[in-house]
C-alpha positions as CSV (number, residue, x, y, z in Angstrom):
1,M,20.9,5.0,-0.9
2,A,19.7,1.5,-1.8
3,T,21.7,-0.7,-4.1
4,D,21.1,-3.9,-5.9
5,R,24.5,-5.2,-4.8
6,R,24.3,-7.9,-2.0
7,E,27.1,-9.7,-0.2
8,P,27.1,-13.4,-1.2
9,D,25.6,-15.5,1.4
10,S,26.9,-18.9,2.6
11,D,24.3,-20.8,0.5
12,T,25.6,-19.1,-2.6
13,E,29.2,-19.7,-1.7
14,E,28.3,-23.4,-1.0
15,L,26.6,-23.8,-4.3
16,A,29.5,-22.1,-6.2
17,T,32.0,-24.4,-4.4
18,T,29.9,-27.5,-5.2
19,I,29.5,-26.6,-8.9
20,G,33.3,-26.1,-8.9
21,L,34.0,-29.5,-7.4
22,Y,31.5,-31.1,-9.8
23,V,33.2,-29.5,-12.9
24,L,36.6,-30.6,-11.6
25,G,35.3,-34.2,-11.4
26,E,36.0,-34.3,-7.7
27,I,32.3,-35.1,-6.7
28,S,29.5,-36.9,-8.5
29,L,26.1,-35.5,-9.3
30,G,24.6,-37.3,-6.3
31,K,27.1,-35.9,-4.0
32,A,26.6,-32.4,-5.4
33,A,22.9,-32.8,-4.8
34,E,23.6,-34.0,-1.3
35,R,25.9,-31.1,-0.5
36,T,23.3,-28.6,-1.6
37,G,20.3,-30.3,-0.2
38,V,18.4,-30.8,-3.4
39,S,17.4,-33.9,-5.4
40,R,19.7,-35.2,-8.3
41,W,17.2,-33.9,-10.8
42,E,17.2,-30.4,-9.2
43,M,21.0,-30.4,-9.1
44,Q,21.1,-31.4,-12.8
45,E,18.8,-28.4,-13.6
46,I,21.0,-26.1,-11.5
47,L,24.1,-27.2,-13.4
48,Q,22.4,-26.7,-16.8
49,D,21.3,-23.3,-15.6
50,N,24.9,-22.5,-14.9
51,D,26.0,-23.7,-18.3
52,V,27.5,-26.9,-16.9
53,E,26.7,-30.1,-18.8
54,P,25.9,-32.9,-16.3
55,R,27.9,-36.0,-16.6
56,L,25.4,-38.9,-16.8
57,G,26.3,-42.3,-15.4
58,P,29.1,-43.1,-12.9
59,A,32.6,-42.5,-14.0
60,S,34.0,-45.4,-11.8
61,V,33.0,-48.3,-9.8
62,E,33.5,-46.2,-6.7
63,D,31.0,-43.7,-8.1
64,A,28.6,-46.4,-8.9
65,A,28.7,-47.7,-5.4
66,E,28.2,-44.2,-4.0
67,E,25.1,-43.7,-6.2
68,I,23.8,-47.0,-4.9
69,E,24.3,-45.9,-1.3
70,N,22.7,-42.6,-1.9
71,I,19.6,-44.4,-3.3
72,R,19.4,-46.8,-0.3
73,E,19.6,-43.8,2.1
74,F,16.9,-42.0,0.1
75,E,14.4,-45.0,0.5
């Protein structure tokens, strides 16, 4: 008998972990995007789709430096 229930795959678990880390303030939006392999803008949409309000702007100097480094790597 077929069922709609599926075992969570590693991508789903990684996304859930990433969202959790973001909500707890452990990682930035850029780092969340990097972990899931999507752009910042896609990650922002994913967060909003999961009822998580994205934090805009770096929370610290370290976060700002990380954002700058991510941009440099993207070029």
